[in-house]
N, C-alpha and C positions, 0 to 999 in steps of 0.2 A: 203348402209342399211345395216343394222347389220337384218342379216337373222332370224339366231336361236334366237333373243333376243326377235322379230316380231314375230314368233311363240309362243317364251314361253307365250308372253303377250297374246297373240289369247285362246291359250288353259286355261290359271289361267285365262279368264273371261268364259270360259268357265264350271269352275269347279262348279258352282250354279243350272245350268238348271242341268247336268249329276246327280249331287248327290242327285238332287231332283226328277229324273223322277221316273215314277211308273214301274213298275220290269215289267207289260205285254205292257208300249210301249219300252221300251228296249229290250221284250224278239221281240218280231213284229222288231226289228232292226236286230237282230242278226241271224232272220229266212230269213228275206232279203237279207245279206251277204250269208249264206249259200246256197241258189239259184244262188244268181249271182253270186260266187264263181265255181257253176256248170256250169251254162249257160257262164261263158266267158273263160271254162277250156281252146278252142284254143286259145285263147287272148295271158293265163297266160305264157301255155306252151310255145305258140314262144316269149316271153321274156323272159322264163324262156334260153330257144336254145341259146341267143343272149349270158345271162352272162355262160353260160357252153362252149359254143364256145372260148370266149374270154380267158376260166382259163384255157380252155386243151391247146391255145395256150401258154398258162404262163406257164404250165409245172405242174400243181396242181399237188396233188397226189388224184389215185385212191379214193380214200375211204372219202378223204373231198368234193371229186365229187358226192359223193355217196350221201352226204350229204347237199348237192346245189340242185339235180335235184329233178322238179316237177312233175309228171308226170299225168294221169287221173284218176289212181288206187291213190293216195298220195294228189291229192286234194280232192276226194270221199270221203279219210279219213280226211282231216282238216273239210268238210261239216259235217258229222258226229260228231265228234267233238262238233262245235259247236253245235247244239240238244242236244246231253247230257248237256252241260256249258245251255241254254234251261232250262233244264228238275231240275236242282240243286235249290233250295231252296235261292235267294236272301238275301246275308247277313247283304245288309243297313239296318237297323231300328232293328235290331237282339237284343234282350233283353239278355245280357252277363251274370249280374246279377244284385240282385236289392233287397231293403229291407227297412222297414220300422226303423226311428232311432226313440231313446225314446222322442226328441224332439219333434217329431210328422213331422219333415221331410221326402217325400220320395226319395228315392235314385234309380237312373234307371244307368244300365252301359249299353250304348250299340253301336253296331257296323257302325261308319261310314266312309266314303270313305280318303286315305291316300290326293286324289288330284290330284295335276299332277305330274303323270309317266313318266321319261325320260330309258327308255330300248335301252341299246347298247350293241350290240349282233353282235356274226361273225354265218357268212354261212348258215345256215338252214332259207330257205327265210319262213317257216313253222312257225316259232318264230313270224313271223310280224304279222300273223294273230291272233293265239293264244294271243299273248302278248297285242292287241287291241279287243279281243273279250273278256276276262278274265278283263283288267281296262274295259271297258265297260260297265258290267255287276254292275262291285261290284262298279259303281261309279265314275270312277275314267277318267280323260281324260291321253293323253300319247300321248310322243311325242317318235318318233320309230327311231334310228339310225344303219341299219343292215350293214354286209356288205358289201363293194366295189364289193365283188364279185357277189354278187347278188346283186346288185344296181337296176337293170331294172325290176327285179321279185315285186322285193319291191317296187318299186314305182307303176307298174298297181292292185298288190292288192292292196295296199292304196287306190289309185285311185277308184277301186270297192269300198271300202266299205264307204270311205266317199260318194258315189252316196247310198247308202244304207242310211245312218243317210240323208240327203234332202229331199229322195222322205218322209219323214217320221217326216218332220220337226224339224230335231235336228240340234242341227250346225255343219257345217263337220268338225270342229278343234279340235273339242272332238278325234280325229284320225289323227296321223298328222307322215310326216314322212319328216326325213331330205332329200334333193335329191343331195346331193353331198358325195363322197370322203375324202373330203379334213378333214385332220385331226384338222384345225384349228376350225369350226363347231363345234368338238364334246368335246374339249376343252371348248371352250363357251358354250357348252349346262351345265359342269361340275362348271360354273362361275355366274349358275344362281340362287343359293341360293332362291331371292325374288321370285323368278316363277313357280320353280322347286321343289315337297316334298321330292323326292327320286328318285336317279338313282338304277338302277338294271343290272351289267353288264352281261353277257351273256357268257360267251367264253373261252380261252382259258388263261393262267397262265399268260401274257405279257398285255392281256385286263384288265385282274381285278386286277392287280397290277396298271395298268398306270389310271384305275378309284380310285382307292382306293388312291392314292399320288395323287393325281389331282381338288379330287374333293373338293367343299365347299359345295359341296349337301349331303345331309347324304347318304351312301351307302348302298344297303342288297345286301353284294357278292353273286352270284350263281356259286359256285368253280369249278374248276377243279376235274376232276374224274380218282385221282390216285385208283384205287380201286383191294382190294383184297380179296382170297378166301383163305379159311385157311383150310385144310384138317388133320383131328384129327387122333390120333391116337385111339380111341373109334367108331371102326365102323361097330356096328353091327346089323345084318337086313341090312344093306344098300350096296348094290351089286358094284360092278364095273360098269356095264352100267350105272348104277344110276350117278356114280361118272364121269365121262365120262363125260354123257351128260349134264351135269351142268355147267362144265368147261369148256365145246369145245361152251354153249351155249354163257355161258358170255363172252367170248373171240370173238367169229368169228361170230356171230349173225349181227352186226352193229358194227364192231371194230374201229369205226370212231366218238364213244357218246362218252360222258359222264359216261354213268351207263354202261361202259361195261370194262370188269374185267382185267386191267393190270400187276398184281401179282398173283402167285400163290406161297402160303406158302403151305408146308407139315410138318408134326411130323416126325419126324427121324423112329419110331416103324413099320408108315405106308410104309417112301417112297419108300425103296428095290420094295414093290410089286406093288405100285399104280403107281408112277412115270413112269415106263415106256411105259405100255400101252395108261396112257393120256397122254403123251407128243410125244406118236408117231402118235395120233389121232389129236392132234395138229395141228401138222407137217404134214399132210396129207392134213389138212384146207390150208396149206401155211403159219404160223405162225412162226416166227422166234425166237428160242430161246434166252433166257441169264439165266446162271444157275452159283450157288456159288460153292466154292469148291467142299462142300457137295453134291449136285445137278450133278456136272459134274463126281464127279465120278459111281454116278446110271447111266446116261442118258453124256455119250461124246462126243454126235454129237451137243454138245450145243456151242454157244460162252461164255465166260465168261464175267460175270455180273460186270460193273463198279458202286462204290456206289453213281455215280449222276443218275445212271440209276434207282437205289430205291425210288430216289423222284418224277422221269416220271413218266407223261400220255403221253402215245404212241402214242393213238388214232390212231392203227392201227396194222395190225395184226403182232404183236410182244410181248410176254409177259417173265419177268424176273419170275426166278425160286429160292425159297428157302426152306433150311430143317431147322427144328428148333427143337426144345426138348422138347417141352411143350405148353399148349395155353397160360401161362402166357408169354412165350416169343414172340410171334405170335404176340399176341394185346400188347407187347410192342415194338415188330417191328413198327404195322402198328399205332400209334400214334406215333411215332416217323419219317416215310418215309410216312403216307399218305397226304390225301388231305380232309378227319375229311367228305367225301362225299357217301359210300357205301360199305360194308364189308360183308362176308355171310363166317360163318363157315359149315362145313359139318361132322357131330357125330352121334354119334346114347347117347351120353352123356349127360340128363337135368342137371349134375352141370355144365360142360364145357363150353355146350349153354349157361348156364343162366349165367358163368362167363364172356364170351363172349361180350354176346348181353349186360350186361351190364356196362363193364369195355372199351369197343370200344370206341373213344370217335369221331364219327361220326352220321351224321344225320339219314341213315338208314342202320338197320342192320336185315342180311337175317339167315336163319336158313336150313341148306339143303333147299336150292331154289339160283335162276342161280341172279346173282346182275342186269341183265335188266330189272328188276320190278320196280326198283325205278324210277318211271314214275306217271306223273299226274291218265295219260289212266287207265295203269294198276293197277295203288290202287282207283280206283272209287271215283277219282279228278275227271275228265274228261281233259282237258288239263290246262296246267301248263307251268306258265310264267317260271319256273327253279328252279333247287335244289339249295335250301340255305344254304352253310354248315358254317353258322357263327351261334352265338347265339341270337341275336338280329337281326331283331324283330323277323322272324321266321326259324325254322331248316325242309330241309327235300326240299318235293317238295312244292311249294307255289302254291296256288290254289285259288277259290275266298277269302275266306275268312282273307289268307294270306294279300290281295292285300285292308285289311282295317286294321282301327287303332281302337281305343275306346272315346266315350265322355262321363261323368260323365253328367247327368240329374236329379235336383233336384226341386222337387216340394215342396212349403211351402204355409203358411198361412199367415205370418204375422211377422216370429219367425224371431230374432233379435239375437248376440251371446252377451252371459254373462261373 
């Protein structure tokens, strides 16, 4: 039996139902999913502990383990994020624009679901719920393929969500998870262009590259996060404590996530004053520091940064530091080495902040704030399916509207083209 083909076929058969489902009924299912997650916290944690125990034996890093853990607090957080999705306007059927043509035709362009969405992701089991919830509300079916590290957790979460679908007379196959860790099943999913409308990989560089290279299904990349903070020379009114707090938060609050800052760029005129206290604060948090030749002169206890380090997403308590001569050089560095995810500038200059935000080629750019805010929840969008770093078809946090496409509807009364 072709397991993945069977799953894709069943998902495709459900697209008409979910695309036409009323908002109130979809919200009722979502509400029940949130309740069932809370009610089954013990069972979820139990399956999660099995995954964590296996991963510890495999020698998985602590930062990755942190991404895998589901406890009562995190499950409560997932349930609350579902409540936010319920409160959001249903994008399906929304009129994007419309107008009357001179020949009497009435045109409107509306939002419609993508269809069957395949999500291939690593580590974080909360993505299992976030992806399913967003797809359901936006009228899509979803086929989930999570990390082997969280296989038991993902299966339990999907089982709970399917129960909520069934109890509300929705087809269970609107939400499915591939129940294996085998690579062959992932490759099979990538082949099913006639059944799967879009694939969204969410994880490290190797995963994303593999999906892009092998998939026959259209791909929306939610890319790696080689994120930068640039400290400018103009810092009037911005004190050292604020600068340090931004950098430390961006690097250390959760170092294993894609919006954690991996690189610190500093203008030469500010470096001698700013770098020692900022790097000392990072060191106290256990951050391993890598420096360019100029930064090593200022803070010699760092290790030398290699060329390949500037391209890397560390996903750990590690950060590379570089001294630069201008905001223009900072932007050039980011556009060369970065992953088009998230960047931040610390500055009091309107001119420099404007140049930075316009010229940096990334999905999200901050001024005087931590990179950790690139998150659907933090930006008021609720749960997200990932951070898209490409330019088609959406960029940045992908919430409800980003999981829709458009359809033109044209109303006539007998018009023919001449």
